[in-house]
N, C-alpha and C positions, 0 to 999 in steps of 0.2 A: 504494500500500500504506500506508494510514494507520496500521495497527497497528505497522509497522516503526518509524515515528517515535516512537510512544508508548513502545515497548519501549526504544529508545535513550535517550529522555528520562528514563524511570524508572531506568535503570541509572546515568545521570549524576547524577540526583537522589539516589540511594541512597548515593553516596560523599561527599556534602556534609554539613556540620554543620547540624542543625536547631535552630531557636529558636522559642520561643512567641510572642515579639513582636519588632517592629523595634527597640525600645529595648534589649532584651536582646542582640540580635545586635550592635548598634553598641557597647554597653557591653563585650561580650566581646572585640571587636576593638580596644578602647581608642580608638575614634574614627578609626582608620586606614582602615577600610573602610566601605562603605555596605551597605545591606540591601535585599532585595526579597522579595516574596511569590511562592512557587513555584506555578505553575498545575497542577502534577502532584500534589504532596502537600499543598499548602495551608500548609506551614510557611514560616518565614522563613529565608533563606540569606544569606550574605555575598557581596558583589561589590566589585570594585575600580573599577567604573565611577564611583561617587560617592565616590571616595577623597579623600585630602587634596589641597589645592591645591598646584600645583608651586611651587617656590621662585622668588622674584622674581629678576630679573637681578642686582640689587645685593646680594642676600642672600648671606651667607657659608655655604658648605657645610662640614660637618665634615671635618677633615683625614683623608685616606686613609692607608693604610699607607706609601706612599712619602714622604709629607710627614712622617710620624713618623720615618722613617729619616733624612731630611735634617736633622731637628732634633737628632739625637744628636751627641755630641762625638766626632769621629773623630781618631785619632792622626795626626800629620803624618808621612807616609811619602813619601820622595822618589820621583818617577816613574822608572820604568826606561826608560832611553833605549837603543834598539837601536843597535848599531854601524852607522855609515854604510857604504855600499857601497864608498866610496873607501878606507876604513880597513881593509878586509879583505885577506887574502892574494891574490897574483896568480899563484901557481904551484901546481900540484897534480900528482898522479900518478894515472893511470887504474888502476883495480883491477877485474878481472873483464870480463865481456862486456856487450854492449848488451842491454837488455830490449826488450820488444815495442814500447814507445813511442819507442825510439831514445835512451834515457838511459843513461849509464854511471856507475858508482860512482867517485867521486873521493876520493882521500885528501889532505886538506888539513890539514897539520900533524898533530895528533893526533886529528882527527875525520874521519868519512867521510860524504859527502853525495852524493845523486844529482844529476847535472847536469840542466840543461834539455835538451830534445830537440836532438839533433845531426842536421843534414841528412843524408839518405841518401847523398849523393854523398861526404861526408867521413867516413863511418863506418869504412871500411877503414883509414884513416890512424891512427886512435886505437884502441889495444888495451891489453891488460894490461901494466902496467909502463912505459907511455909517459908521459914528462913533458910537461905542456901548460901553456900560459898560459891563465888564466881571467879572466873579468870577472864582475860581479855584476849581477843584475837582480831587483829586488824581494826581495832576500835569498836568491836562489837562484843558484848558480854556472852559468856556461855557458862552453864551450870556445871560445877565440878562435883559437888556433893551436898548433902544436907548439912546445915550448920549445927555444930554441937552446942547444946544449951547448957 
């Protein structure tokens, strides 16, 4: 179907800018793009095929937005150091029931945190109001044993 190609080419050509001469096309693109003569309409169009030469390996590129941010003067703010697991409390009180994943809500001082998963065999031992010893793993508490009273 040769007509199908010509129709598609004509549609593609109709959306492009047309110029009277190759010099006018290049002048319009400020030298960034090349030009070619269209076989469909006979006018000149712009193409990136004969565009500017790529930068040399040693040539400096203009700084991007991240480089501009790095050049700004930032105030000195001390980094926030999270507490180490050894410095955290070691006793807690269970509050509520286990959820589907086998975690229980622990009351540790004045805050409440979910524990890591408790093995299914040990779940009946820990319930609401039971004091437990806890340890910490990656900032999350897990139950070690019942607290000795």
